[in-house]
N, C-alpha and C positions, 0 to 999 in steps of 0.2 A: 285708414283714416286717422288712427291714433298717431301713426308715425308722421304723417303729413302735418297733423296738428302740432306735434312736438317740434317739427322743423320750423313751422311758421312762428311758433312761440319763441324759439331760440333766435330766429331772425329779428323779431321785434325787440327782444330783450338785449341781445348782445351786438347786433349789427346796427340797427336803427336807433336803439336805446330809447324807444318811445315808452317802454314799460320799465320802471326801475327794478333791478334784481332784488333789492332789499324787500320789496313787497312780498316775495315768496318766502322769506326767512323770518318774518315778524312773528308768526305763530310758533308754538313749541313743536308742533308736528313738522312744519316747514323747516325749522332750524335743525331738527334731528335728521330729516331727509337730506338737507343740504350737507350736513356733516357726513352722512353715509356716502353720499355721492362724491364729496370732496376727498374722502378717504378711500375711494374706489371700492366700496362695499367691504372694506377691511380685508380684502383678499390678500394684499401684500403682507399685512401683519400676520394673518393666519398662515400664509406660506412660510414666512420667516420663523414663526414659532414651531411649525411642523419640521422645518429643516433643522432648527437649533436643538429641539428636544426629541422629536420623533426619529428622524433619520439618523442623527448622531447617536442616539441611544441604541437603535437597532445596529448601527455600525459597530459600536463598542461591544455589544453582545455577540455579534458575529466574529469580531476580532478575538474576543475571549474564547469563544467556541473553537475557532481555528487554532489558536495557540495552545489551548489546554487539551482539547479532545482530539482533534484531527492530528496535530503534531505529536501528541502523546501516543496515539495509535501507531503512527508511522515510525516514531523513534523506538517504540516497544518492538515492533516487527523487525526493525533494523538490528536492535540488540539481540533478539532471538535468532535472527539469521546468522549473525556473527558467531554466536555460541554454537549453533548447529554446524557451521562451517568448521569451527575449531574442533568439535567432536568428530566430525567426518575426517578431518585431516589427521587427528590422532589415531582413529581407527585404521585409516589407510596406511599410515607409517608403521604402526605397531602390529596390527593383526594381519593385514593383507601382505604388506612388504615383509613382515616377520615370517609368515608362512612360506612365501615364495623363496626367501633367503634360506630358510631351514631346509626346504626341499632341494634347493640348489647345493647347499653344503653337503647334504646326505648323498646327493648324486656324485659330487666331487670325491667324497670320502670312499664311497663304494667303488669308484673307478680306480682308486689307489689299490684297494684290496684285490679287485679283479685283474688289475694289470699284473700283479705278481703271479696270478694263476695262469696267465697266458705265457706258456713256456715255449710253445712250438714243438713239443714232444708228443707223439701220438699216444704213448703209454699213459701219460697224464690225462689226456682227453678221454681215453677208453675207461680209465678208472672213474672219472666223474660220471660217465654215462652209466656204468654198472652201479655205482652208488645211487644215482638218481632213480634208476629202475627198481633197485632194491627198496628204496624209500617209498615209492609209489605202491609196490606190491604189499609192503607192510601196512600202509595206510588202508588199502582196500581190505586186507584180511581183518584188521582191527575193526573197521566199520562193519564188516559182515558179522563178526562175532557180537558186536554190541547191538546190532539191529535185530538179532534173533529173538 
């Protein structure tokens, strides 16, 4: 009923113009109501203020948080990873490769010494076997004496 009454009143005021529109705005309450309706309940102004101050303020705060906090964490992790990779590279080149190269060189050097022992004469090989057995017997005897 209220909606139909409003439609009928609008028809008489704006289409037929039988009732002057100024009649509703003469009182202070009518003038205020007219201003509120004319300004669309001030929703546009509130929306503009919210966008200008609220949303842009939140956006600036989030931008600062992203640049200072998030990027700081990511850049710190990146720098730490680079340092860890450099330490790992140094350890690999110095410790691991150094150990492998030292073992390799000792193998090469011992092969030079053992190559001279390889004469092809049976007497030399028999002498090495006798010396080896003598050394084993001596070690067993010394250990027996010490363990008594």
